[in-house]
N, C-alpha and C positions, 0 to 999 in steps of 0.2 A: 562409517557405514552410511549407506544411502538412506535418505529420508523416505524412500518408497515403501518401507515396511511399517509405516505408521507407528513408530515407537518400539517395534519389536527388536530390542537391542541385542539379545543373546541368540547365538546360533542354536539349532536344536540339539538335544542331548544326543551324544554319540557322534558329534561332529569331529572332523579332522581325522587323525590316524585311527581313532577308535571306531570310526564308521566302517572301516574295512572289517574289523573284528566283529562288529554287530551284524554286518551283512552275512559273513561266513556262519556265524552262530545261527542266524535266522534260516539260512539255506539248509544247514544241517538239521535243525529242529524240525523243519518241514519235509525232510527227506527228499529235497530237490536233487535232480540229476544235473550235476555241473562238474566242470573241471577247471583247474587254474592253469593259466598260461603266463609264464614269466617272459619278459622281453625288455628290450632297451626302452628307457623312459620316452614316452610319446603320447600326446593327447589329440593329435589331429586324426580324424577318422580315416582318411585315405591311407596315411602313412602307418598308423597302428594296425589297420586291417592287413596290410602287407606283412608286417612283422608277425602277426598272429597266424598268417597263412590261410586266409579266407577271403571270399568275395566281399567287396565293400557293402553290397546290399544286405549282408547278414549282420552288419554292425547296427547296434541300437544307438542311434545318435540322439542325444538328450539335450534339449534346449528349453530354458525357462522363459516363459512368455508372460508379460504383464498385460492385463486387459482391463481397461476402464469400463465400468458398468454403470456408472453414475457420476454425478459431479464430484463427490468425494469418496467414491467406492472403487476399489481395485481388487481384482482377483488375479491369482497367479496359477499358471498351468505348467507342469512338467510335461513337455511334449516329447514323445518317443517315436522316431521315424526311422525307416531304413537309411543306412549310411549313404546311399547313392541318391536319396530323394531330397527335394527342397521343401521346407516347411511353408505351408500356406497360412500366413497370418490372418488373412481375411476369413478363412474357414474356422480358425480358432476363435476369432472375434465373434463370428456368427453363432458358433456352438455355445459360447458362454454368454450370449446376449449382450455383447459389449458395443461400445461406440468407437473404441480405439484399441489397437493392439500393437505391441512392439516387443522385441526381445528385451528382457529385463536387463538392467545394468549388471555388469560383472559382479559388483559388490552384493547386490540384491540376490542374484542367482546363486552365488556361492553361500550366502547366509541361509537361504531357504533350502538349498540342496545339502548343506553341511560339508561340502568339499569343494575343491578348486576347479576352475575351468579345465576341461579335458578329462576330468575324472568323475563327472556327475553321473550318478547311478540312475537307472530307469525305475527306481523305487523312490517313494517319498517317505521321509521320516519327519516331515513338518506338517502340522495341521492346516496351514494356509496354502499348501502346494498340492493341487489336484493332478493326478496322472492321466494323461490322454495319449493313447497309442493308436497309430495308424493301422488299419486292417491289413495292409500289405505285410506287416510283421507276422501275421498269423499263418502265412504260407510257408514260413521257414521252420525247419526242424529244431534249430537252436539259434540263440542270439548271442552276440559277442559284445562285451562292453568292458571298459576299464573299471577295475574294482576299487574305486575311491582312491586310487593311486595310479601314477603314470607307468610304473614298471610291472604291473600285474593286471591281467584281464581274466574275465570269467566267460566261459562258454556255458550257457544255461539252456536247458530244454525249454522251448517256447511254451509248451503246455504248462510247465512249472512256473514260468514267469507270469503267465496269465493268472494262474491260481493264486500266486503269492502277492503280486502287485495289484491285482484286481483293477486294472486300468479301465477307464471309459474308452470304448473303441469307437472311433469316428475317423472318416477320411480327412486328413489334415495335411496332405502333401499336394504338390503341383508338379507338373512335368518340369524336369530340369532344363 
């Protein structure tokens, strides 16, 4: 595991295959409007969007960002942007009052998210991972994302996503 987590050795509870079950349980308990979509295993946004049959802009692309906020202080953000948008690291850095921002290493991102690359959820189950969503997502009736696995996705009503994830809403994309 990467040293980026300052000694946080264990992934969050519910990590791995159990994270899918936890997500479904949470969605059902909250009476969220969602549907499951089975497809060939795929984690790349453009390709999985085609398999799911929707415009890539409706995909909730999830990227974990590391932001240095002091000499020995680091914050992590789970950024959620439309699948056809580019993440603006400068915007995330400014939003979090940082001096430096970069995509987290794969090991760190997977440890914080509790699942592998290509299956990161737009929800945080880790106390050190703040969710920030781009406002462009608010215009969509539903969001599509891999459900903590490569072969199954979720189409979730955007209104329910906002209610359940309670993300910080801020412009964090730049023109592609």
